N, C-alpha and C positions, 0 to 999 in steps of 0.2 A: 791293133796293128798299127805301128808308128809310121806316118807318112812323111819322108825325109827326102829334100831334093838338093843337090849342090850345083852351084854354078860359078863360072869363072868369067872375069872381064879384063880386057887388056886396059891399059892405062887411059885409052881414048874412050873407054866405055863401050867397046864391041864385045858382044856376048859371044862365049864359048860354051856349047852344049856339053854337059858333062855326060859320062857314061851310065850313071844309074838314075836315068830319068823315067823309071818304070812306074813309080807310084805318085809322082806328081810333075805336073808340066812346069819343069823349071826353065824353059826356054823362054822366060819372060824378061824383059828388060825392066829392072827396078828403079833405075836411076837416070836413064836416058829417055828421050822422048823419040824414040825410034818407033818402028812398025808395030812392035809387041806392047808398047805402052797402053793401048786402050784396054787390055785385060784387067788392069787396075782399076778399082771402084774410083769413080770420078771424084768424089768428096775427099779422098785420100791423097789424090795426086799432089796438090800444091804442098801439103805438108810433108810428103815423102821427099819431094826434091830438094825442099829448103832444109830439112834436117839432115839429108844424107851429105849435101855439100858442105854444111856447117861442120859436121863430124869429121869428114874426110879432111877438111882443111885444117882441123886440129889434130890430124894424126891420130884419131881415136877410133875404137870399134863402134859400129852403129848398130843398133836392133830396135825393132818395134814390131807391133802387131798390126797386120794389114788385112785388108779385106778385098779377095779377088773374085773374080767371075770365072767359075769354071767352065769346061767345055760345053757341059749340059745346060749352061745359063744360070746355075745356082751360085751362091755367095759361098766362098771359103774363107775360113779366118786362118791366117797364116802367121806364124811367129818368124820373122826374117831377121837376119843379122849378117853384116858385112864386114870384112877386115882387109886392110891394106896388105900387098904382097910386096916385099922389097927384095932387092938383090943383095949381094955382098957389099955393094957400095952404099946400100942405103937408100937407093933410088926406088921410087914406086914402080913396080913392073906390071901391077895389075890389081884385082880385087877378087877375094874368094867370098863367097855368099853361101848362106844355108837357109832354106825355107823348111819349116815344120808345120804340118797341118794340126792346129789346136782347135778345130770347130767344135768336136765333142767336148773337149776339156771347158772350153768357154761356155758351152750350154749348161755342163754340169754346175760350173762356178756360178752362173747366173741364177739357177735353180736353187742353189744353196743360199745365194744372197737373198733371193726372193722368200725363200722359207724363213730365213733370220729376220727379214723385214717383217713379214706376218707375225711372227712370234713376238717381235718387239711391239708392233702394234696392238696384239692381243693383250700383252702385259700391261701396256700403256692403258688400254681400254678398261682393264680389270683393276688399274691403279695398284698394280703389284710390282715388286722388285723381285729380282733373281739372284740367289746366292748358290754357291758351288764349293764344296770342301772336298778336296781329294786327299784323302788321309794317307795314302801310299806315298804320293809325290810330295805331300806337305804344302800344297797350293790352296789358297783360301782367296776365292773370288766373291766379292760382293758388288753388285751392279750399280751403276750411278743412280738407278732409280731407287735402290734400296738405301743409299746414302740420302737421296732427296727426301724419302719418306720418313727416315729417322732424324733428319735435320744435321747430317754430318758432310764434312768435305769429302770431295770424290777421292777415294783411294784410302781414306782415313781409318776404314774398318777392315782392311784386307792384310793386317799385320800379324794375325795369329788367332788361334782358337780360343786361347785364354782371354784375349780381349774380348772376343764375341760372347764368352761366358758371362763377364762382368757387366754386360748390357741387361742381363736377365734379373728381374726383381728377386731378392732374397726369399720370398715367399713362393716363387715360381720355380727355384732351384730343384726341388724334389721332382717337378713335373719334367724339367730338362733331363735329370737323370734317369727318369722312367723311359723317356724316349730313346736316350741312348742305349739302355739297356736292351730295349725291345728291337732296336735296329741291329745290335750285336747278336741277338738271339735269332735274327733271320726275318724279322718283320720288314717288308718292303716300304709301306707307305705309313703315313701318320698325319694327323691334322689336330693342331692345338692352339689355345688362345694363351699368349703370354703378356706379362707387362714388361716393357723394355725402356731403357733409359735413353731419352731423346738428346739431340744436341743442346736443347735449352735446360738439361739437368732436371727434367721432369719425367715422371713415368707416363707411359701411354699403353693403350691396349692394341695389340697386333695380332693378326691371324698367320700363324706360320704352317704352311703344308710343305711337306717334302717326301723324297723317295730315296731309298737306301739301295745301293749296290754292292754286291759281293764279288770276290774273285773265284778263281775255280776251286780254291780250298774252302770256301764259304767264309771267308774272312771279309770283314766290312772293309769297303775300299773307298767308297765315295758315297756323299749324301748331297743331293741336289733339291732346291724347294724354291719357294715363292714367299713372299712377305706382303702383307696388305695390312693398311691401318684401319683398325675397326674402332677407333675411339669414338667416332660420332655414332656408330651403330650400338656401342655399350652405354654412350650417354642416352641414347634413345630408349635402349633397353631399361636402363636404370630409371628413366623418367616414366616409362610404361610401368615399371614395378612400383614406383612411387605413387602413380596415378591409380594404379590397381588397388594398392593399399589403402590410399586415401579414399578411393571409392567405397572399399569395405568399411573404412571407419565411418564414412558419411552414411552410408546405406544402414550400417548396423547401429547408428546412434541418433539418426533423425526421427522425431516423433511421427514422421508420415510413413504410412504403410506403402511399400512398393512390391508388386506382384507382376511377374513375367510369365505369360502363357503363350504357347505356340498355337498355330491354327487349328490343332487338333484339340486344343482345350488341356493339354498337358501342362502341368506346372514346370517352369523352368527355374524360377527364383522366387523367393520371398524373404523379406528381411525380418528381423524380430518385431519391429513395430506392427508390421502386418499380422503376424501370429498373435500379438497381444490385442490389436483392435478387432480381429475376427474371432479371438477366443478359441483357436485351434493351432496345432502344430503344423509344421510343414509337412511331417510323415502323413498326418491325416489328410492333408490337402492333396497329397499324390495318390490316394487310394482309387481314385477314379477320374474320369474327364469331367471338366467342369465342375469340380467338387466345391468350389467356393460358394458360400451362401450367396454372394452378390450376383453370381452367374445366372440365378433364377429369377433375379427381380425383372419387372417388365420396364422397359423404358423405350425411347425414341433413338433411332441411329443418328440423327442429325439435330439440327437447332431448329428446324421447322416444325411448328406445332401441328401441321397437317400431316405429318408423316405418321405411318402406321406404327402403333406400339408393338413391340417385339421383346422377347426375353433377351436379357443382356448377352446370354452365351451366343445368340445368333448374331447379335451386332458385332461381338468380338470375332466370330468366325469369319464374318465377312470383311474384317479388317478396316472397319469404319472408326472415324473419330466420334467419341461421345463426349459433348462438354460436360462440364462440372455438373453433377446432379446429386441431390440428397436423397437417401433411402433410409427407412427405418427398418432395421433387421433384428432377429432375435437370435442371440449367441447360444452356443450349445450349453451354457450355464444358466439359460433362461433370462438373462438380462437384455433388455432391449436398449439398443443404441441407436443414434442417428448418424449415418455415414455420408461423407462427401466423396463421391466417386468421380474419377475422370479417366477415360481411356484413350490411348493414343497407339496406332500402330507403329511397328518399327520394321526396317528392311533388313533381309538378310544378306549373306555374303553375295548372293547373285543379283542384288538389287530388288528382289521381289518382296512382297510383305511376308515377313518370317513370325509375325505373332502381335501380341498386344501388351502394352505396359499399363497396368492399373495402378492409379495413385489413390490411395485411400486415407481418409482422415476422419477420426471420431470427433465429430463437431457437437456432441451431446452437451458438454459443459459450455462450449462456445454459444450454442443456441440458448442455453440457460441464461449466460451472462448477457447475451444480446436481448433476451426478454427482460432480464433484470434492469439493464440499461435503458430498454425502451419504457418500462414502467417508471424508471427513476426520472426520464425525461418527461413522460407524461405527468408525474407527481410534481416535478419541478414547474411544469407548465401550469398545473392547476394552482400550486402554491403561488406562483407569480401572479396568476389571474385574481386569487383570493387576496393577496397581500397588495394588490395593484403595484407590483413590482416587475419592471421589464429590464431586459438586458440588451446590450448592443456590443458591436465591435467596429471600430473605425480604423480602416487601413489608411494611413497617412500616405504611403507611397502611392497607391493606386487611387486615392481620393474616393474610396467606397466605403459606404455606411451600411451595415446589415443590423437588424434588430430582430428581437423576438416578437411573436404575435401579440403577446400581452402589451408589450411596449408600443406597438403599433395602434392598439386600441386606447392606450392612455393618451398618445400624442394626436390621435385622430388622423393618421396618415392616410393619404390619398394616393392613387396611381400616378398623379403628375407630380407628387412631391419629390424633389430631387434627393436621391439617396447618396448623398455627398456632404463634406464638411460645410459648404454653404447651406445646405438644406437643414443641417443640424442646427445652424446659426439662426435660420429663418423661424424656427419654432418658438424661440425664445421671445418672450413679451418685450416690445420696445423699451419699456422702463428698465430692464434688467439686462438688455443686449450688450451695452458697451461693458458694463462689469463683466459679464459672461465671457465676452471675447478676451479681454485683457487677462483674466484668471485662467482662462483655458489654455491660451497661448503660452502663459508663463509656466503651467504645469508641464507642457509639452517641452519646453525649452530647458527647464530645470529638472525635468525627469521626476516630478514629485506629484503626490497624489492631488487630485482635484476634487473639491468638495463645495457644494453650493446650493441653496434653496432659492429658487426663483419662480417666477410666473412663466406660464407658456400660454399660447393662444391655440387652441386645438384647430388642426386643419380642416376637420370635417364640419364642425358646428360654429366655429369662431368663439367658442366659449374659453374664459380664461380659467386656468387651474394652476394650483400650486404643485410643484414637484421639487424632490431632493435628488440631485445627481452625485454620484460619487464614481470615480474612475481613475485609472493609472496607465502609464506607459508600459507596455508588454512587449518582448522580443517575439519575432516571427520565427519560422522554421530556420532561417540562416542565422539567427541570433541578433539580428538588427532590431533596435528599438523603434518601431514604426508603426505600432498598433495601440490605439487607445480601446481599452476594454473597461466597461463600466455599467452601471445600474441606474435606472431612473424610477423613482417610486412617487405615486399620487398621494400628496400629503394634504390635500384640499380640506379633507375632514378633519384631520390634525390642527391645521392652522385655523379652522374656524372653531375647534375646540380650545386652541391657545388664546384666541381672540375673547372667547367666551369666559376663560379663565382669568385673563387680563381684565375684563369687565368686573368679573366676580371679586378679584383681587382688590380693584378699586373700591368697589362697594364695602368689602371687608375692611380695606384701610380706613374708609370713612367710619365704619361701626368701630373699629378699633380705638380710632381716635375718640369717638363718644365714649366708649367703655372706659378708655384710660382716663379721660376727664372725670367720669363718674367714679373710677377707682381712686383717683387723686383726691376726689372730693370725700370719699369714703375714708380713705386714709388720713385726711385732716381730721374728719370726724372721730376716728379711731384715737388719733393723737390727742385730739381734745378730750376724749372720754378717759384716755389714760392720765391725762394731767388732771381731770376732774377727780378721777380714782385716787391718784397720788396725793392730791392737795384737799379736795373738797370733802373726800370721805374720811380721810385719815384724821382730820381735826374732831369731827363728832366722836370717832372711835377713842381717840386720846382723851376727850372729856368724860365720856362714858366709863373708860377705865379708871381715870384719876379720881373721879367722884365715887366710885365703887370702892376703889382701894381706901379713900379716906374715910368712908363710912364704915369699912371694915376695921380700920385701924383707930379711929378716934371715937366711934360710937359703937364699939363692939360690945361694951357692957350694958348699953341700953337696947341691944337687940337681942330677941329670942332666937333660938336655934333655926327656925325655919326663914325668918328674913335674911339671916346670916348666909344659909346656903343659897338662897336667891341671889344674893349680891355676888358670892363666889362664881355661881354659874354665869351671871352678867359679865364678870371680869374675865372668865375663861373663854367666853364666846366672842368678846371684843378682841381678845389677843388672838384667837383662831382665825377671826375675821381679818385681822391686820395681816397675819402671816399669808393667808389666802390672797389678799391684794397684792402683797409682795410677789407671790408666786405668779400670779396672773400678769403683774407688770414684766416679770422676767420672761415669761412665755412670749408676751408680745414684742419684746426687745429681740428675741432670739429671731423672729421673722424680719426685723427691720434692719438689724445690725449688718454692715458691710463686712464680708468674710476676708480675711487676710491668711492666705495658706502658705505654710511653710514646713520645712522638717524639723521634728522636735523628737527629745526622748521621753516617750510616753511612760517608760518604767519609772523613771525618776520622778514623773508628774504624779503617778499612782502612789508611790511612797510619800510624797509631800502631802497629798489629798488624805491618805489614811492616817497618817500622823496627826494633822489638823483636826480631823473629825474625831479621831479617838480621845484627844484633849478636850475637844468642845462637848462631847457627849458624856465625858467622865468615864468611858469604858476602856481602861488602860490595860484590862487582862485579855482583850481580843488578840488573836494571833493573826499577823498579816503575812501572806507569802506572795512576793511579787517576782515575776519572772525577769531577770536583768538583761539590759542591752536592747529592749525593744524600741523601735523608732516608727513614728507615724507621720503622715502628711495630712495637714489640715489647719483650720483655725485653732491654734492651740488654747485661746481664751475659751471658745465654745466647747472643744473637747474636755477641758478641765471641768466645765460645768456638767458634762455627761459623766466624768468619773465622780464628781461630788455627789450627784443623785444616786448612781448606781452603788458606789461604797456606802454612801449614807444609808440607803435602805437596807443594804447587808448587815450594817451595824444595828440598825433599828429592829429587823426582824430576826437577828440573832439572839437578843435577849441578854440577860446578864450572866449567862452560863459560859462554858467552855466554847467560845466562838472560834471559828477559823475561816478567814476571808482570803481568797486566792484571786491573783490577777495575772494573766498571760495571754498568749496567743497560741491558737490550734488551727488545726485544718479540718473543716467540717463541710460535708457535701462538696468536696472539691475546691473549696475556696478558704483563704485564710481570713480568721476573725479573732478579735480580741475578745475576752471574757473576763467576768467578774462572778465567782461562785462563793456561796456561803453554806454553812450548815444549819441554817435557821429553820423557820416554821414552813418555808415553802409555799406552795399553792396549789390549787386543783387545775390541772391542765385543761379540763372543761371550760374554764373561764379565762384561758390565756389571751383570747381576742379582746378582753376588756382591759388589759393591763395598760395599754399605752394611749387609752382615751381619757381626755380631761375629766376630772371629779369621779372617776371610776376607782372604787377601793375595794379589794377583796377580802380585807380584814376589818374588824370592828373597831371601837373606840379605844380597845386596849392598847392600840398602837397609833401614835399621833401621825397626823399627815393630812394633806388637801387633796391628794389625786392629781396633781399638776406635775410632779417632778417627772414621771416616766413620759407623760406627754411632752415635756420639755426635751427630754433626751431623743424621743422619735423624731422631733421637728428638727433638732440639731443633725441628726445622722441623715435624715432625709435631704437637709440642705447640702451635705457633704457628697450626696449621690451613693451613699450606702444603705445598709439594711440592719435592722435591729430586731431580735426576737428572743424568747425566753423559753426556758425548760425547767420544770420542777415537779416535786411530788410533795403531797401534803406532809409536814412534819419531818421531811427528809431534806431540806434545803433546795435552793433555786441556783440556776446559772443563767445569766444575762450575756448574750452575744451581740457584737456589732462589728461593722465592717467599715473601713475607711478606703477611699481610693488611694492606688498607688501612686508614688512620685512620679512625675514625667521623666526623671533621670533614669528610673527602673524600666 
């Protein structure tokens, strides 16, 4: 019901009551301060008077919402309007006003405004934007909050449906089409996650929720929904997924076994390493409660050694922490392994203990290595003790000196000995201290190895000992060169031995000098003897040979057959003795001659010697085969004498038949050797050891010789540092081998 009241005032403001004052007391004066004015709410009175006078002065219509007090004392909201009444001359004859009761309308309007404000606050609290698409009217509304979420200017997204479609990621267009189809098909609500292009031209994840409205014909008329930025949520989900994947990778690849069981003993999780360590599969572990072999081991629930020993399953059921403990178990395959087990409870979703995490590690090999390392340390310690060798580490940054037990014994360290660089210096004997300090500091500054033998004064018994120290600068954990690592060995016995050796050498030097003088005297005697042999013995032999020859030639007709034979024997013996003297002199000269080594063509030398000997012996029918291009290194004069003796023997023992003599080089027993081979009478290998001894002959008087030639050959080859040997068969020839040193150029 509309409450409407009309009233009229004369130009002076006097009120004239209208006839339709049934619904509203319109007998109130709105503009004058007469007796009816108090019905107007006091707060509106000054505004009303000022506004009415201003409007009337401008000859305009005045209207406003006013609050009145009703007859019952309540408040009434009225929409009042007043217009001037003019006569035909244009003069103001009065005012006509109208009051409309809008109390109910204002109440509804305020309720709507309050509802909208609540809705706005709810959307803001949810960080959501509102969008509204009226497909019938073609109106597209995107709230400012949506613009803000997407990063666009206000009103930029309300231009049309096609523009909104372009915001959707190409891969999500199919999702958008499916939503449209479902809405057309009659579905009323949807919820979907989409990637939308933001104002920064980047793609972001958003949650789009909406509701479809249809007209009376079932046609899609309107779609309304909200938009929420879920980018951070997506990033968290992706991070959780990455963390989950990473956790799976870590638990699946770490060599440590992880087992999770609940408070009832049921298996929740076991990684592959746990299966491998325990020698059983996860399915077998799931067969019954506390199926794990470690659950039956006896342990203590805490760190205290006074706590009662309990089966591990009871410790786990109580949610207690078990420190790392080692157990020996037998796996299903019969193999015994040593396990390191650690148990810690974890909290469930309600914050209460939810179970226990077991960390298992097979430490069988580790313990084996630790035992090996311990044995190695023990062996090293014993080795140092036996060798009287100790080790130390000097931390220059902290001035801290630490050493092995053996080194402490070597140096005789005591408790009051400062374990510092100064303490290290004080051990050195005063006679060596200055040299030690200078060398040690130089090695530190130049980062070079320090080596020195010096005396120390033992701290425990003040006895002087000799030691040898070797150390060098090494980096620490941070890579800085601030540690000297070295060894010190007690070499007192070695020094005593060296002194004894020096004394012995002095004695040997004295004896050598004596022997040298004796040898020099003997050499002079030999030279004197050689001179005597060369001069004093040759003269009588020449006389004997000459007189025998004179008797045989001048008195041959006066001598009978027997004296003539005697004289011939005397002549032959004297000639043979002269040849023997020559050979002996040659042998002695070989030992005294200074050697002059050089490279020479030994093949050419062999050809020259063969040609010379064949002419001298008158054996021109012998065949010589010399390997060409052979070179040797040594004293060419002495080597020529070797060839003369060997080739000469080959001619002599080949006879006057079809003899063949070869010279060359071959490889025998892995080494290169020159050889002289003949096809003569050979020799019995049983007597081969006599060949190179002076005066030893393997054949009789049918072959001339003094037994000195091969001895000369051996002495020459020995002086060269080579070897000579022979191989032969009786009546099948002989081969003599000899080696010479290689040239320094090779």
